[in-house]
N, C-alpha and C positions, 0 to 999 in steps of 0.2 A: 438719568434716562439713557437707554440704549441709543447709540448714534443712528442706527437704522430706523428705529421708531421715531426719533426726533426728526430725521430728514423726511420721513413719510408724512408726518403730521404737518411739517412745513409745506410740503408739496400740496396736501389737501387744502391748507389754509390759503395758499396762493391761488389755487383754482377757485375757491370760495370767494375770495376778494375780487377776482376778475369778474365773476358773475354778478356779485353784489354791485360793483361799480357800473357794469353794463345795464343792470335792471333798474337800480334806484338812483344813480347819479346821471348817467348819460341818457337814459331813456326819455325823461321829460322834454329834452330838447328835440326829440324826433330825429333830426339829422345833425350829426356832430362833425363838423370840420369837412374839408375837401382838399384834394390835392390835384393840381392841374396835370392832365394827361393829354398831350396834343392840344386839340381845340376844345376838348370837353373837360370833365372833372369826374372824380370818384367821390361819392358821398357815402358816409357811413351812417346807416339808419339803425339806431339802437332802440327804436320804439317798441314798447311792450304794452299790451292791453292793461291799463291801470287797475281795472277791477279784479284782474287775476294775477297781478304781478307778485304778490306775496305768496300765493299758492304755488305759482311756478317756481319761486325761489325755494319753497319747502321741498319740492321734488328735486331740486339741485342738491339740497342737503341729504335727501334720501339716497340719491345716487352715490354721493360721496361716502355715506355710511355703509352702503353695500361694498364699495371698494375697500373701506377700512376693515370690514368684517372678514373679507377674503384675506386681506393682508394679515390680520391678527391671528387667524387660524393656521397660517403657514409662514409665520414671521421669521422662521429660521432659514428660509430659502433665500439663496443669493439673488433670485429674480427681483427682490425688492430693493436692491441697491440703488440709491439715488445720489449720484455724484456729478462731477463736471461733465463727463461724457454723456450721461443721460439728459442733463439740462440742455446741452447743445442739440441733441437729437430731438428733444421736445420742441425747441424753438424752430428747428428746420422743418419738422413734421407738421406743426401747426401752421406755419407760414405756407408751406406747400399745399396743405389741404384747404386753407382759406382761399388762396388764389385760384386753385383748380375748381373749387366749388363755385366760386364767383363766375368763372368762365363758363362752366356747364349750366349753372342755374340761369345765367343771363341768356343762354341759348334757347330758352323756353322749350325744352324737351319735356313737356308736361305729361304726367301719367294720370289716367282717369282716377279720381279719388274724391273724398268729401272735403279735402283741404288742399293745400298747395304742395304737391309731391312732384318732383322732377327726376328725370333719369340722372344718376350720379355715378359715373364711372370713377370719379375721384374717391369714392368710398374705399377703393383699394389702398389708398394712402394710410389711413389709420390701421387697417387690417395688417398691412405689411410692417409698419413701424412697430405695432404691438408684437407681432411675431418675431421680428428681428432684434428688437431692443428692449423688450419686456413690457409688462402690463402698465407700469407707471408711464412710460413714454407713450404707449398706445392710448391711454386715457387722455392725457394732455393733448395729444395730436387730434384726437377725435372731438373732444369737448370744446377746447379753445379754438381749434381750426374751424369747426362748424359755426361757432358763435360769430366769428369775424367774417366767415364766408357769407352767412345770412345778412350781416350788416352791410357788407360790400354790395351784395346783390340788391339790397333795398327791400327785402322781404320783411324787415323788422325781426324781432327776436322771438324764438320759441325755445326758451332755456331747457325745458324738459327733453326736447328733441336733441339739443346739443349734448346734454348729458347722456342720452341714449347712444349718440355717436361715440361719446367717450367710452361707454361700456363695450361698444363693438371692438375698439382697439385694445381695451383692457382685457377682455376675454380672449381675444386673439393671442395675447401674450401669456395666457395662463397655462399653456402647454408646458412651460418651464417648471411648473409646480409638480409635475408628475415624472416619476423615474422611468416608467414603462410607456414609451410613446404609442406603441401599437394598441395597448390596452386602453389608453386614454382616447385614442381615435375611435375605438369601438364604442366606448361610452358616449362620446360626442355623436356618433352616428345614430345610436338608439334614441338619445334625447332629442336630437334635431329631427329625426324621422317622425317621432311621435308628435312633435309640435307642428311640423309641416302637415301631417295627416289631419290633425284636429282643426287647424286653421283653414285648410282646403275644404273640409266638410262644412265649416261655418259659411264659407263662400257659397257653396251650392244650396245651402239652406236659406240663404239671404240674398238671392240674385237681384232683388229689387232695390238694393242699397243705391241711392242716387249718386251720380257722377256730378258733383257740384262744380267741376271745372270745365264742363262742356256746355257751350252756348251755341245755339243755331236759331237766330232770330227769325230767319225766313220761314222756319217750320214751327215757330212758337215754342222752342225748346230752350228753357232757361235754367240750366243746372239741375234738371230732373230726369235726365237719361240714366239708365242703369250702368253700374260699373262693368267695363268690358270683360269678356271672357279671358283675354290675355292677362289683364291686370289681376284677375282672380287666380289663375292657374300658373302664373309666372313663377311662383315659389316652388311649385312641383317641377317645372322645367329646370329651374336653378338647382334644385336638390339633385336631380338626375345628372346634371352636368358636373356638380361637385363630386358625386359618386364616380363618374367616369374619370375624373382627375385622380381621385383617391386610389382607385384600383389600376388606372392606367399608369400612374407613377408609383406603383407599389414598391419599386426598387429605389425610389428617391424619397426617403422619409421626410426630407426638408419640405419639398413641395406638398406632399400629402398632408403633413402636419399643419402647414400654413393655411391651406385651403379648408381643411376640416374645422380647425379652431376659428377661422374667420367666419365660417358658416354659423357656428354656434353663437359667436359674438354678435353677428348680424341679427339673428333671430331673437336672442334674449335682449339685446340693446334696444331694438325697435319695439319689442313687446313692452319694455319698460316705458318708453315714450308714449306708445299707443294707449296703454292702460292708464297712464297719468292723465290723458285727455278725457277719460271718463269723469274725473273729478274737476278738471280745469274747464273743459268745454261742454260738459254735460252729455257726451255721447253715450249711447248704449254700448254694451260689449260687442254685439254683432256689427254695429256701425263702425266702431273704431278698428276692429279687426279686418273687416271686409273693405272698409272705405279708406283706411290709412295704413295699417300694418302690411297687408298683402301687396298693395301697389308700390310700397316702398321696399319691402324686404325681398320680394321676388326678383325685380331687376338687379338689386344689389347682389343677390346670390349668383346671377348670371355673370355680372362683372367680376365677382370674386373668382369664379371658376376660370375665367379667361385671363384676367389681368394679374392676379396675385402670383400665379406660377411664373409669369414673365418677370415680375419684380424680384422674386426669390432667385430665379436663374441669373438675372443680371447682377444681383448682390453677391451670389456665390462666385461669379466670374471675377468681380472686383476683388473679392477676398483672396482668390487664387493668385491674381496678378500682383497683389500687394504682399503676398506671402503670409497672410493671417489664417 
């Protein structure tokens, strides 16, 4: 067996085992272990809805099969190298993403939605790690980092959303598979623009989708207010900001490439998770797009346009100083 193929299969197997342990071994305990921090403690909550745990795991497998299909169709590319360097960056990326996700999730910056969606500036971590170190590192950073970030926060696990986060980092690194950067960015622009347009139209056609996270007991409102206009059109705002970065940094292909591919990763990764919830939670297509995808993907795009260029610039500065 080719060493690159063997290493990639081992990588997929490790991710699969991590998710299997979290869903089927740690989950029944609800809260597994604690570590003292000052006068309090950090509890890892690996709880998963037992009725849908198998189906959620099925979508973990589907996400890994998508990654394998992309790998297999471009297996000669050096982007698929999995060695000591990549393993180190996986560990660093996943740890950073887990801790930063915990910090911002716990801050309760909740976005109006049909489920638990929070503002996540930490999404820039898997985007950057995928861009800088390749799709394999990006996938591990997003998937495993999100898994432990949710456990740290006490949300319990949504494995399909963790895999969706993994696909964000994975796709952010797929620019490495293309010889012509500018042509690849044009393709990303057309695909992303079409998906933004379709999902924005769905929002305006389904303005009555309930905001299940909004409660106003004084006025007898219990999770039945509509999704806010900002939550619905934030993806359009984010798309415009990404375009501004793309053409504003036209002379800096590194920044433009990172932001454009991060945008596509964000859209496709969160579409994967949102569409999975049609089967897992019984949502209709309009409900999962308007009530989950848009409130999550829109703010993520805004953070991508602002934070990813900063990380790419800082990384380039470190490379220059180290002579790499």
